DOLORO-379810 format. One record per atom (N, C-alpha, C): x, y, z. Coordinates in steps of 0.2 Angstrom, whole numbers, padded with zeros to 4 digits, always signed. Each point is the difference from the previous one (the first is absolute). Layout:
DOLORO-379810
XYZ ...
***
This chain:
DOLORO-379810
+0496+0895+1313 -0005-0004-0002 +0003-0004-0006 -0003-0007+0000 +0003-0004-0006 -0003+0002-0006 +0005+0000-0005 -0002+0002-0007 -0006-0004-0003 -0005+0003-0002 -0006-0004-0003 +0002-0005-0005 +0005+0002-0004 +0003-0004-0005 +0002-0007+0002 +0003+0000+0006 +0003-0006+0003 -0006-0005+0002 -0006+0003+0002 -0005-0004+0002 -0003-0004-0007 +0000+0004-0005 -0003-0002-0006 +0004-0005-0004 +0007+0002-0001 +0004-0004-0004 +0005-0005+0004 +0000+0000+0006 +0004-0004+0004 +0007+0002+0001 +0001+0007-0001 +0007+0003+0002 +0001+0000+0007 +0006+0001+0002 +0002+0000+0007 -0001+0008+0002 +0000+0001+0007 -0001+0007+0002 +0006+0004+0000 +0006-0003-0002 +0006+0004-0001 +0004-0002-0005 +0004+0004-0004 +0005-0002-0005 +0007+0001+0002 +0001+0002+0007 +0006+0002+0002 +0005-0007+0001 +0006+0001+0001 +0004-0006+0001 -0001-0003+0006 +0002-0006+0001 -0002-0004+0006 +0003+0004+0006 -0004+0000+0006 +0002+0002+0006 +0003-0005+0004 +0003+0001+0006 +0003-0005+0004 -0005-0005+0002 -0006+0003+0002 -0006-0005+0002 -0002-0005-0006 +0000+0003-0006 -0001-0004-0006 +0005-0006-0001 +0006+0002+0001 +0005-0005+0000 +0000-0005+0005 -0002+0002+0006 -0001-0004+0006 -0006-0005-0002 -0005+0002-0003 -0006-0004-0002 +0003-0005-0005 +0003+0002-0005 +0003-0004-0005 +0004-0006+0003 +0005+0002+0004 +0005-0005+0003 -0004-0005+0004 -0005+0002+0004 -0004-0004+0004 -0004-0005-0004 -0004+0002-0005 -0003-0004-0004 +0004-0005-0004 +0006+0002-0002 +0005-0004-0003 +0002-0006+0004 +0002+0002+0006 +0002-0005+0005 -0005-0005+0001 -0007+0002+0001 -0005-0005+0002 -0002-0004-0006 -0001+0003-0006 -0002-0003-0006 +0006-0005-0003 +0006+0003+0001 +0006-0005-0002 +0000-0006+0004 -0002+0000+0007 +0000-0006+0004 -0006-0004-0002 -0005+0003-0003 -0007-0003-0001 +0001-0006-0004 +0005+0000-0005 +0001-0005-0005 +0003-0006+0004 +0004+0001+0005 +0003-0005+0004 -0006-0003+0004 -0004+0004+0003 -0006-0003+0004 -0004-0004-0004 -0002+0002-0006 -0004-0004-0005 +0003-0007-0001 +0007+0000-0001 +0003-0006-0001 +0000-0005+0006 +0001+0003+0006 -0001-0003+0006 -0007-0003+0001 -0005+0004-0002 -0007-0002+0001 -0001-0006-0005 +0003+0000-0005 -0002-0006-0005 +0003-0006+0002 +0004+0000+0005 +0003-0007+0003 -0006-0004+0002 -0005+0002+0002 -0006-0004+0003 -0007+0003-0002 +0000+0006-0003 -0007+0003-0001 -0001+0000-0007 -0006-0001-0002 -0002+0001-0007 +0000+0007-0002 +0002+0002-0006 +0000+0007-0003 -0006+0004+0001 -0006-0004+0000 -0006+0003+0000 -0002+0002+0008 +0003-0004+0004 -0001+0002+0007 +0004+0006+0002 +0007+0000-0002 +0004+0005+0001 -0003+0007-0002 -0002+0000-0006 -0003+0006-0003 -0006+0003+0004 -0005-0005+0001 -0006+0002+0004 +0002+0002+0007 +0004-0004+0004 +0002+0002+0007 +0003+0007+0000 +0005+0002-0004 +0003+0006+0000 -0005+0006-0001 -0005-0001-0004 -0005+0005-0001 -0004+0001+0006 -0002-0005+0003 -0004+0000+0007 +0004+0004+0005 +0006-0002+0001 +0005+0003+0005 +0001+0007-0002 +0001+0002-0006 +0002+0006-0002 -0006+0005+0002 -0006-0002-0002 -0006+0004+0001 -0002+0000+0007 +0002-0005+0004 -0002-0001+0007 +0004+0005+0004 +0007+0000-0001 +0004+0005+0004 -0001+0007-0002 -0002+0002-0006 -0002+0007-0001 -0006+0002+0003 -0005-0005+0000 -0006+0001+0003 +0000+0002+0008 +0006-0001+0003 +0000+0002+0007 +0001+0007+0001 +0001+0004-0006 +0001+0007+0001 -0006+0004-0003 -0003+0004+0004 -0006+0004-0001 +0000+0003-0007 +0005+0003-0002 +0001+0003-0007 -0001-0004-0005 +0001-0007+0001 +0000-0005-0006 -0007-0002-0001 -0005+0002+0005 -0007-0003+0000 -0004+0006-0003 +0003+0005-0003 -0004+0005-0003 -0005-0002-0005 -0006+0002+0000 -0005-0002-0005 +0002+0002-0007 +0000-0005-0005 +0001+0002-0007 -0007+0001-0003 +0000+0006-0004 -0006+0002-0003 -0002-0005-0006 -0007-0002-0001 -0002-0005-0004 +0003+0001-0007 +0001+0006-0003 +0003+0001-0006 +0007-0002-0001 +0003-0001+0005 +0008-0002+0000 +0001-0007+0002 -0006-0004+0002 +0001-0006+0002 +0003-0005-0005 -0003+0001-0007 +0003-0005-0005 +0007+0001-0001 +0003+0007+0000 +0007+0001-0001 +0004-0004+0006 -0003+0001+0006 +0003-0004+0006 +0001-0007-0002 -0005-0003-0002 +0000-0007-0002 +0006-0002-0005 +0000+0004-0005 +0005-0001-0005 +0007+0001+0003 +0001+0005+0004 +0006+0001+0003 +0002-0006+0004 -0005-0002+0004 +0002-0006+0004 +0002-0006-0004 -0003-0001-0006 +0002-0006-0004 +0006+0001-0003 +0001+0007-0003 +0006+0001-0004 +0006+0001+0004 +0000+0003+0006 +0006+0001+0004 +0001-0005+0006 -0005-0005+0001 +0001-0004+0006 -0002-0007-0002 -0006-0001-0003 -0003-0007-0001 +0004-0004-0005 +0000+0003-0006 +0003-0003-0006 +0008-0001+0001 +0003+0005+0002 +0008-0001+0001 +0001-0005+0006 -0004-0001+0005 +0001-0004+0005 +0000-0008-0002 -0005-0001-0004 +0000-0007-0003 +0005-0001-0005 +0001+0005-0005 +0005-0001-0005 +0007-0001+0002 +0002+0004+0005 +0007-0001+0003 +0001-0007+0004 -0006-0002+0003 +0001-0006+0004 +0001-0006-0005 -0004+0000-0005 +0000-0005-0005 +0007+0000-0004 +0002+0006-0002 +0006+0001-0004 +0006-0002+0004 +0000+0001+0007 +0006-0002+0004 +0001-0008+0001 -0005-0004-0003 +0001-0007+0000 +0005-0002-0006 +0001+0005-0005 +0005-0002-0005 +0006+0005-0001 -0001+0006+0003 +0006+0005+0000 +0002+0001+0007 +0006+0002+0001 +0002+0001+0007 -0002+0007+0003 +0000+0001+0006 -0003+0006+0003 +0005+0006-0002 +0006-0001-0001 +0004+0005-0002 -0001+0003-0007 -0002-0005-0005 -0002+0002-0007 -0006+0003+0000 -0005-0002+0004 -0007+0003+0000 +0001+0007+0003 +0004+0001+0005 +0001+0006+0003 +0003+0005-0005 +0005-0003-0004 +0003+0005-0004 -0004+0002-0006 -0005-0004-0002 -0004+0001-0006 -0005+0006+0002 -0001+0001+0007 -0005+0005+0002 +0003+0007-0002 +0006+0000-0002 +0003+0007-0002 -0003+0002-0007 -0004-0004-0003 -0004+0002-0006 -0006+0004+0002 -0002+0000+0006 -0006+0004+0003 +0000+0007-0003 +0005+0004+0001 +0000+0007-0002 -0002+0000-0008 +0003-0004-0004 -0001+0000-0007 -0007-0002-0001 -0003-0005+0003 -0007-0002-0001 -0004+0006+0002 +0001+0004+0005 -0004+0005+0003 +0000+0006-0005 +0006+0001-0003 +0000+0006-0005 -0003-0002-0007 +0000-0007-0002 -0003-0002-0006 -0008+0001+0001 -0002-0002+0006 -0007+0000+0001 -0002+0008+0001 +0004+0004+0003 -0001+0007+0001 -0001+0003-0007 +0004-0002-0005 +0000+0003-0007 -0007-0002-0003 -0002-0006+0001 -0006-0002-0003 -0006+0004+0003 +0000+0001+0007 -0005+0003+0004 -0001+0007-0001 +0006+0003+0000 +0000+0008+0000 +0004+0003-0006 +0003-0004-0004 +0003+0002-0006 +0005+0005+0002 +0004-0001+0005 +0005+0005+0002 +0006-0004+0002 +0006+0001-0004 +0006-0003+0001 +0005+0004+0004 +0004-0003+0005 +0004+0003+0004 +0006+0004-0004 +0002+0005+0003 +0005+0004-0004 +0007+0000+0004 +0005+0003-0003 +0006+0001+0003 +0003-0006+0003 +0003+0000+0006 +0003-0005+0004 -0004-0006+0001 -0007+0001+0001 -0004-0006+0001 +0000-0005-0006 +0000+0003-0006 +0000-0004-0006 +0006-0004-0001 +0006+0003+0001 +0006-0003+0000 +0001-0005+0006 -0003+0001+0005 +0000-0005+0006 -0004-0006-0002 -0006+0001-0003 -0004-0006-0001 +0004-0004-0006 +0003+0003-0005 +0003-0003-0005 +0006-0005+0003 +0004+0004+0004 +0006-0004+0003 -0003-0006+0005 -0005+0002+0003 -0003-0006+0005 -0003-0006-0005 -0003+0002-0005 -0002-0005-0005 +0006-0005-0002 +0005+0003-0002 +0006-0004-0001 +0002-0005+0005 +0000+0003+0006 +0001-0004+0006 -0004-0006+0001 -0007+0001-0002 -0005-0005+0001 +0002-0006-0005 +0001+0002-0006 +0001-0005-0006 +0006-0004+0002 +0006+0003+0003 +0006-0004+0001 -0002-0004+0006 -0004+0002+0005 -0002-0005+0005 -0004-0006-0002 -0004+0001-0005 -0005-0005-0002 +0004-0005-0004 +0005+0002-0004 +0003-0005-0006 +0002-0006+0003 +0004-0001+0005 +0002-0007+0002 -0006-0005+0002 -0006+0003+0001 -0005-0005+0002 -0005-0001-0005 +0002+0002-0006 -0005-0001-0006 +0003-0005-0005 +0006-0003+0001 +0002-0005-0004 +0006-0004+0004 +0001-0006-0002 +0006-0004+0003 -0003-0004+0006 +0004-0003+0004 -0002-0004+0006 -0004+0003+0005 +0000+0007+0001 -0003+0003+0005 -0007+0003-0003 -0002-0002-0006 -0005+0003-0004 -0007-0001+0004 -0004+0005+0001 -0006+0000+0003 -0005+0005-0003 -0001-0001-0006 -0004+0006-0004 -0007+0001+0003 -0003-0006+0003 -0007+0001+0003 +0000+0005+0006 +0005-0002+0004 +0001+0004+0006 +0002+0007-0001 +0004+0001-0005 +0002+0007-0002 -0006+0004-0002 -0004-0004-0005 -0006+0003-0002 -0005+0002+0005 -0001-0004+0005 -0005+0002+0006 +0003+0006+0004 +0006+0000+0001 +0003+0006+0003 -0001+0006-0004 +0001+0000-0006 -0001+0006-0005 -0008+0002+0001 -0004-0005-0001 -0007+0002+0001 -0002+0003+0007 +0003-0002+0005 -0001+0003+0007 +0003+0007+0000 +0006+0001-0004 +0003+0006+0000 -0005+0006-0003 -0003-0002-0006 -0004+0004-0003 -0007+0001+0004 -0001-0005+0004 -0006+0001+0005 +0002+0005+0005 +0006+0000+0002 +0002+0005+0005 +0000+0007-0003 +0002+0000-0007 +0000+0007-0003 -0007+0003-0001 -0005-0004-0001 -0007+0002+0000 -0002+0003+0007 +0002-0004+0005 -0001+0003+0007 +0003+0007+0001 +0006+0000-0002 +0004+0007+0001 -0004+0005-0003 -0002-0001-0006 -0004+0006-0004 -0007+0001+0003 -0002-0004+0004 -0007+0001+0003 +0000+0003+0007 +0006-0001+0003 +0001+0002+0007 -0001+0008+0001 +0003+0004-0003 +0000+0007+0002 -0007+0003+0001 -0005+0000-0004 -0006+0003+0001 -0004-0003+0006 +0001-0006+0001 -0003-0003+0006 +0003+0001+0006 +0007+0000+0000 +0004+0002+0006 -0001+0007+0002 +0000+0005-0005 -0001+0007+0002 -0007+0001+0003 -0005-0004-0002 -0007+0001+0003 -0001-0004+0006 +0003-0006+0001 -0002-0004+0006 +0006-0001+0005 +0006+0001-0003 +0006-0002+0004 +0002-0007-0002 +0007-0002+0001 +0003-0006-0002 -0003-0006+0004 -0001+0001+0006 -0002-0006+0004 -0007-0002-0001 -0004+0005-0001 -0007-0002-0002 -0001-0004-0007 +0004+0003-0005 +0000-0003-0007 +0002-0007+0001 +0006-0001+0003 +0002-0007+0000 -0003-0005+0004 -0003+0003+0006 -0004-0005+0004 -0006-0002-0003 -0004+0004-0004 -0006-0002-0003 +0002-0004-0006 +0005+0002-0004 +0002-0003-0006 +0002-0008+0002 +0004-0001+0005 +0002-0006+0002 -0005-0004+0002 -0005+0003+0004 -0006-0004+0002 -0004-0002-0006 -0001+0004-0005 -0004-0002-0006 +0004-0006-0003 +0006+0001-0001 +0004-0006-0003 +0000-0006+0004 +0000+0000+0006 +0000-0006+0005 -0007-0003-0001 -0005+0004+0000 -0007-0003-0001 +0000-0004-0007 +0002+0003-0005 -0001-0002-0007 +0005-0007-0001 +0005+0000+0004 +0005-0006+0000 -0002-0005+0005 -0005+0001+0004 -0001-0006+0005 -0002-0006-0003 -0004-0001-0006 -0001-0007-0003 +0007-0003-0002 +0004+0004-0003 +0007-0002-0002 +0004-0002+0006 +0000+0004+0005 +0004-0002+0006 -0002-0006+0003 -0007-0001+0001 -0003-0006+0003 +0002-0007-0004 +0001+0001-0006 +0002-0006-0004 +0007-0002+0001 +0004+0004+0003 +0007-0002+0001 +0001-0002+0007 -0005+0000+0004 +0001-0003+0007 +0002-0007+0001 -0003-0004-0004 +0001-0007+0000 +0007-0002-0002 +0003+0004-0004 +0007-0002-0002 +0006+0004+0003 -0002+0003+0006 +0004+0004+0004 +0002-0004+0007 +0006+0000+0002 +0002-0002+0007 +0002+0006+0004 -0003+0000+0006 +0001+0006+0004 +0006+0000+0005 +0006+0000-0004 +0006-0001+0004 +0002+0007+0003 +0003+0000+0005 +0002+0007+0004 +0003+0005-0004 +0006-0002-0003 +0004+0005-0003 -0003+0003-0007 -0003-0004-0004 -0004+0003-0006 -0006+0004+0003 -0003-0002+0005 -0006+0004+0002 +0003+0007+0003 +0005+0000+0004 +0003+0006+0002 +0002+0005-0005 +0003-0003-0005 +0002+0004-0006 -0006+0003-0003 -0005-0003-0001 -0006+0003-0004 -0003+0005+0005 +0000-0001+0006 -0003+0005+0005 +0004+0006+0000 +0006+0000+0000 +0005+0006-0001 -0002+0003-0007 +0000-0004-0005 -0001+0003-0007 -0007+0003+0000 -0005-0002+0003 -0007+0003+0000 +0000+0006+0004 +0003+0000+0006 -0001+0006+0004 +0005+0006-0003 +0006-0002-0001 +0005+0006-0002 +0000+0001-0008 +0000-0005-0004 +0001+0000-0007 -0007+0003-0003 -0005-0004+0001 -0007+0002-0003 -0003+0005+0004 +0001+0001+0006 -0004+0005+0004 +0004+0007+0001 +0005+0000+0004 +0003+0007+0001 +0004+0002-0006 +0004-0004-0003 +0004+0003-0005 -0004+0002-0006 -0006-0003-0002 -0004+0002-0005 -0003+0006+0001 -0002+0001+0007 -0003+0007+0001 +0004+0006+0000 +0007-0001+0002 +0004+0006+0000 +0003+0001-0007 +0000-0006-0004 +0001+0001-0007 -0005+0004-0004 -0007-0001+0002 -0005+0004-0003 +0000+0007+0002 +0002+0001+0006 +0001+0007+0002 +0006+0004-0004 +0005-0004-0002 +0006+0003-0004 -0003+0001-0007 -0003-0004-0003 -0003+0000-0007 -0005+0006+0000 -0004+0001+0005 -0004+0006+0000 +0003+0006+0000 +0006+0000+0003 +0004+0007+0001 +0004+0001-0006 +0004-0005-0003 +0005+0002-0005 -0003-0003-0007 -0005-0003+0000 -0003-0002-0006 +0002-0008-0002 -0004-0003-0005 +0001-0007-0001 +0007-0002-0003 +0003+0004-0005 +0006-0002-0003 +0006+0001+0005 +0000+0005+0004 +0006+0001+0005 -0001-0004+0006 -0007-0001+0002 -0001-0004+0006 +0001-0008-0001 +0000-0002-0007 +0001-0007-0001 +0008-0002+0000 +0004+0005+0001 +0007-0002+0000 +0003-0005+0005 -0005-0001+0005 +0002-0006+0005 +0002-0006-0004 -0003-0001-0006 +0001-0006-0004 +0007+0000-0002 +0004+0005+0000 +0007+0000-0002 +0005-0001+0006 -0003+0001+0006 +0004-0001+0006 -0001-0007+0004 -0006-0002-0001 -0002-0007+0003 +0004-0006-0002 +0002+0000-0007 +0005-0005-0002 +0006-0001+0004 +0003+0005+0002 +0006+0000+0004 -0001-0004+0006 -0005+0001+0004 -0002-0003+0006 -0002-0007-0001 -0004-0002-0006 -0002-0006-0001 +0006-0005-0002 +0005+0003-0004 +0006-0003-0002 +0004-0002+0006 +0001+0004+0005 +0004-0001+0006 -0003-0006+0004 -0007+0001+0001 -0003-0005+0004 +0000-0007-0003 -0001+0000-0007 -0001-0006-0003 +0007-0004+0000 +0005+0004-0001 +0007-0003+0000 +0002-0002+0007 +0000+0005+0005 +0002-0002+0006 -0004-0004+0005 -0007+0000-0001 -0004-0004+0004 -0002-0007-0003 -0001+0000-0007 -0002-0006-0003 +0005-0003-0005 +0006+0003+0000 +0005-0003-0004 -0002+0000-0007 -0004+0004-0002 -0001+0001-0008 +0005+0003-0004 +0001-0002-0006 +0005+0002-0004 -0003+0005-0005 +0004+0005-0002 -0002+0005-0005 +0006+0001-0005 -0001+0001-0006 +0005+0002-0005 +0004+0006+0001 +0006+0001-0001 +0004+0006+0001 -0004+0006-0004 -0002-0001-0006 -0003+0005-0003 -0007+0003+0003 -0003-0005+0004 -0006+0003+0004 +0002+0004+0006 +0006-0001+0003 +0003+0005+0005 +0001+0007-0003 +0003+0000-0006 +0002+0006-0004 -0007+0003-0001 -0005-0003-0002 -0006+0002-0002 -0004+0004+0006 +0001-0003+0006 -0003+0004+0005 +0003+0007+0001 +0007+0000-0001 +0003+0007+0001 -0003+0005-0006 -0001-0003-0006 -0003+0004-0005 -0007+0003+0002 -0004-0005+0003 -0006+0002+0002 -0001+0005+0005 +0005+0000+0005 +0000+0005+0005 +0002+0006-0002 +0005+0001-0005 +0001+0006-0003 -0006+0003-0004 -0004-0004-0003 -0006+0002-0003 -0005+0003+0005 +0000-0003+0006 -0004+0002+0006 +0002+0007+0002 +0006+0001+0000 +0002+0007+0003 -0002+0005-0005 +0001-0001-0007 -0002+0005-0005 -0008+0001+0000 -0004-0005+0001 -0007+0000+0000 -0002+0005+0006 +0003+0000+0006 -0002+0003+0006 +0001+0008-0001 +0004+0002-0005 +0001+0007+0000 -0006+0004-0002 +0000+0007+0001 -0005+0004-0001 -0002+0000-0007 -0007-0001-0002 -0002+0000-0007 +0002+0006-0004 +0002-0001-0006 +0002+0005-0004 -0005+0005-0002 +0001+0006+0001 -0005+0006-0002 -0005+0001+0005 +0001-0003+0006 -0005+0001+0006 +0003+0005+0005 -0004+0003+0004 +0002+0004+0005 -0001-0004+0007 +0004+0001+0005 -0001-0003+0006 -0006+0001+0003 -0003-0005+0003 -0007+0000+0003 +0000-0005+0005 -0004+0001+0005 -0001-0005+0006 -0007+0001+0003 -0005-0002-0004 -0006+0000+0002 -0001-0005+0005 -0004+0000+0005 -0001-0005+0005 -0004-0006-0004 +0001-0006+0002 -0004-0005-0002 -0003-0004+0005 
***
C-alpha cells in the first residue's frame, strides 16, 4: 500500500536506489527531450512560437487520450490541481522554450534544463520544509555548479542572450513546480490520466494565444513534421512516463532527467544544426551528469521500500 505521507506531501512511493526500469525510463525521456530542443528549433523555421506551443499540447493530450486508462475521471476536488499541473509542466514551458530558442541555440536551451533538479528541490524545500540528505545533497550542489558553468558563456559577450536565458530559467522552475505536484496525483489516478487531462486543460487555456499565431506561420512540411513528432513523443508519451517515474522515486530524484537531457541536446545541436558551444560548457555537462548519479542513490537514513504506484 502507498504510504499515506506520499499522498499528502508529494513524496515518492520508494526511497530505494534506481532500478533497471527506472534507469530505462530516465534514458528514454532524456533521448526524447534532448531531441525536443532540436525539434523546436526546426519548427521555428516557419511556425510562430505560439502555434508550436499550442499544437504540441493538442497532440500530446490527443495521443494519450487514445488509451482507456488516460481517460479516467478526475474527482472535482483535484481538478484545480490538474489545471495548475497542465500550465506548470506543459503550457508555460512550451511557449517559453519556443520564444527562448529565437535567441539562444537549441543546445544551450537543452543544457540549461539541467537546472530542473535544483529548481525542484528549492520548491520542495519551500513546500515541505524538507532538505535532501547525504548523496542527494552533494549531487544537487555538484549539478548546480554544472548549470552555472553552462550558462556563463551566454550571459555576456557576443553570444549574450540574457532574455532567452531568463525565459528558460522560468520554464525550469515551472517544471520544478510540476515535479512537486505529480506524486499525489499520479499515485491516485496514474500518470497517463494526470497528463492527458493536464495537457487538455493547458491546450484549452492556450487556444486564444495559439490562434493569434496562425497568421504569422507558414505550414512548411519539415517544420510541421518536427512539431508533430515533438507533440506526440515529447509532450505526450515522454511526459507521461516521466510522471510515473516521479510518482515512484519522488520529485527530487525523478527530476534528474534534467542532468542527462543536456548531453543529448548538445549532441543534436552540434551534429544536426552545426551549433557551437564553449569548451567549458562541455565540461559542465560532465559535472552535471556526475551530480545526477549521486542524486539517484538511495536517500540517506531510509529503508528500502517499493510500494506500488
